C-alpha positions, 0 to 999 in steps of 0.5 A: 718071111719065108723068102728071108729065111731061105735067103739066110739059109742060102748064105749059110750054104754058100758060105759052107761050100766056099769054105770047104765045108768048114766056115771060119768066123775068124777070117774077115769075110766069114766073120763079117757075114756071120755077124751081119746075119746075127744082127739082121735077125735081131733087128728084124725080130725087134722090128716085128715086135714094134710093128705088132704093138703099133698095129694094135694101137692103130687098128681101131683108128679109122674114120674120125679117129684116124687123126689120132695116128699122127701123134703116134707116128710123130712119137715113133719118129722121135723114138728113131732119133732117140735110138740113134742118139743112144747109139752114139752115146753108147759107142762113145762110152765103149770107146772111152772104156777101151782106152782104160780097160784091157780088150779081153775084159771089155769084150767079156763085159759087153758080151755078157750084156749082149747075152743078157739082152738076148735072153730078155728079147727071147721073152718066153719066160716073161710072155705074159708080162713082157709081151702081152701085158705090154700090148694091153697096157698100151691099148688101155692107155690109147683107149683112155686118151681117146675117151678123154678127147670127148671131154670138153674140158680135156686139153687137146695138147695133153692128148696129143702128147700122150699118144706121141709118148705111146708111139715113142715108147713102142719104138724106143724100147726095142731100139734101146735093147738093140743098141745094148746088144750091138755094142759087143759086135761094135767092139769086136768088128767095128761100125761097118759090120753093125751098120750092114746087119742093122740095114738088112734088118731094117729093110725087112722090117720096112717091108713088113711095115709097108704091108701092114700100114700102107697096104693094110695086109693082115700078116701072121705076126705071131708065126713070124715072131716064133720063127725069128725067135727060133732063129734067135735061139741059135744065135743065143747058143753061139753067143753064150759059147763065145761069151764063156770062152771070152770070160775064160780068156779074161780069167773071169772063170776057170777052164776045165778041158774035156780030154776026149772031146778035145781030141774028137771035136773038129776045129770048125765046131768052135769056129762056127758054132762056138762049141768048145771042149770045156766044161764051162762053155758047154754048161753055159750053153746047156743052161741057156738052152734049158732056160729058153725051152723050159720057160717057153713051156712054162709060159704055155702052161700059164692061163690068161694071155693065150691070145693077144689082148689087143682083140685077137685079130690079125691086125693086132698080131694074133 
């Protein structure tokens, strides 16, 4: 995880140096690099959450119960295929819409969906329901299915289907979120940039998966999720500023320029960080930041799911 963070920082520094200290995301090379990093961070973050759930499900499947890992793995495989099918369906819908809807309106719409998805992915506010309860729900279902297996009247096929469904839901939920988020980038930059970012994120996810399920290493999932969550917070602020400007260009919202800020704000602030001298864009970023920070502290104050309900061990993600 540390190496991945250092790699991202190195790319940003290199990009700043080669661009004379003012990287311009509107140029082809820089834009592709910035988008690739954003996509990789999101895919890696969702991959970590999927691994967290799967590790909680399979942590107790040892010895005689190890056979139950197979249907879960099969469900994960089906989830991967279903995610790919969903991607082609979503991109097909976006392509059809682009023929009948103006580019600005479509970019504003897909960008708004991406921002909403990213806010959900941050999940600080819904920590108890969206994260901990999601793991505990899967763990309860797994225990019920394994307990049912000891009943001579139970159907082995139904147990296998149930475990496969758990594996499928664990992966497809994350994959569906990623597919929705990536439509904005696909519309603006095309499939190659999306594929490059997704591939980088998948490589990092695969490395963690190998350490978890093959090497049986206990990893600090909670810290890793927090680090990637902070990185996603930066991505969120940039996307919100960019989305607000696109909505202004599409005349969805008004544009109120701040004269003093317009004179003193360097051009690269808007090009690189999506900070523009308008009331609407700055207000949108301030609200997004307040939601993330405020909801994080709100979740910390809530009693109940302080540690993950999967048992509190490193294998379960706590």
